[in-house]
C-alpha positions in Angstrom: 0.0 0.0 0.0 2.8 2.4 0.8 4.3 2.0 -2.7 0.9 2.9 -4.3 0.1 5.9 -2.1 3.1 8.1 -1.4 3.3 9.8 2.0 2.8 13.6 2.4 5.5 15.3 4.4 4.2 16.9 7.6 6.7 19.7 7.1 5.2 20.5 3.7 1.7 20.7 5.3 3.1 23.0 8.1 4.7 25.2 5.5 1.5 25.5 3.5 -0.4 26.2 6.7 2.0 29.1 7.5 1.7 30.4 4.0 -2.1 30.3 4.1 -2.1 32.1 7.5 0.2 34.8 6.3 -1.8 35.2 3.1 -5.1 35.5 5.0 -3.5 38.1 7.4 -2.1 40.1 4.5 -5.5 40.0 2.7 -7.3 41.0 5.8 -4.9 44.0 6.3 -5.2 45.0 2.6 -9.0 45.0 2.7 -9.4 46.7 6.2 -6.1 48.5 6.7 -6.4 47.5 10.4 -3.3 46.2 12.0 -5.2 44.8 15.0 -7.2 42.5 12.7 -4.0 41.4 10.8 -2.2 40.7 14.1 -5.2 38.7 15.4 -5.1 36.7 12.1 -1.4 36.1 12.4 -1.7 34.9 15.9 -4.6 32.6 14.8 -2.2 31.1 12.2 0.5 30.7 14.8 -2.0 28.9 17.0 -2.5 26.3 14.3 1.1 26.2 12.9 3.2 26.0 16.0 1.4 23.2 17.8 1.3 21.3 14.4 5.1 21.8 14.1 5.6 20.4 17.6 3.5 17.4 16.7 5.4 16.9 13.5 8.7 17.2 15.2 7.7 14.7 17.9 6.4 12.2 15.4 9.2 12.4 13.0 12.0 12.4 15.5 12.1 8.7 15.9 10.1 5.8 14.6 9.2 2.7 16.4 8.7 -0.7 14.9 6.3 -1.5 17.7 2.8 -0.5 16.7 1.6 0.0 20.3 4.6 2.3 21.1 3.9 4.3 17.9 0.2 4.7 18.9 1.1 5.8 22.4 3.7 8.2 21.0 1.1 9.7 18.7 -1.4 10.1 21.5 1.2 11.8 23.7 2.3 14.3 21.0 -1.4 15.0 20.0 -2.1 15.8 23.7 0.9 18.1 23.7 -0.3 19.8 20.5 -3.8 20.4 22.0 -2.4 21.7 25.3 -0.1 24.1 23.5 -3.0 25.4 21.3 -5.3 25.9 24.3 -2.5 27.7 26.2 -1.9 30.0 23.1 -5.6 30.7 22.9 -5.7 31.6 26.6 -2.7 33.9 26.2 -4.1 35.6 23.2 -5.9 38.3 25.2 -2.6 39.4 26.7 -0.4 38.9 23.7 -2.4 40.5 20.9 -3.3 44.2 21.4 -6.9 44.9 20.1 -7.6 41.2 19.8 -10.3 40.2 17.3 -11.6 36.8 18.1 -13.4 36.3 14.8 -10.2 37.1 12.8 -8.1 34.8 15.1 -10.5 31.9 15.0 -11.3 32.2 11.3 -7.7 32.1 10.2 -6.9 29.4 12.7 -9.6 27.2 11.3 -8.5 27.9 7.7 -4.9 26.9 8.6 -6.2 23.7 10.2 -8.2 22.8 7.1 -5.0 23.0 4.9 -4.1 19.5 6.0 -7.2 18.2 4.3 -6.2 20.0 1.1 -2.8 18.3 1.3 -4.4 14.9 1.5 -6.6 15.7 -1.5 -3.8 17.2 -3.6 -1.1 14.7 -3.0 0.2 13.0 -6.1 -1.0 9.4 -6.5 0.7 6.9 -8.7 -1.6 5.0 -11.0 -2.7 1.8 -9.5 -1.5 -1.2 -11.5 -2.4 -4.7 -10.6 0.3 -7.3 -10.3 -0.2 -10.3 -12.6 -1.7 -12.5 -9.9 -3.4 -9.7 -7.9 -7.0 -8.7 -8.0 -7.9 -5.0 -8.2 
């Protein structure tokens, strides 16, 4: 199955998330000329990108041949990601002057949805059946 469906690099997804977040913040600033909205949007992007990068780093640092250990490692790093995202959201009121929750949450959600686009857009090799294999 791995030979038929190539893996998507988590770092590529993180980079696209960051680019989408920066683009949304720039577009928001260009339309409204309000730096508080753009700062809120950038912080929303960071709230999606930074925890995602921590998860990607934790999951790609080492691989385990033991499926149980790999599953436990994934759950641990996912909990770290969620805790970091919640902490960043709680700190937003103090970190971002003139915070706009709609801008922050809207861009955060857009950045999180980029991973689905990466799954849809990844290049697939054509499926060819082996001589004795059923398709």
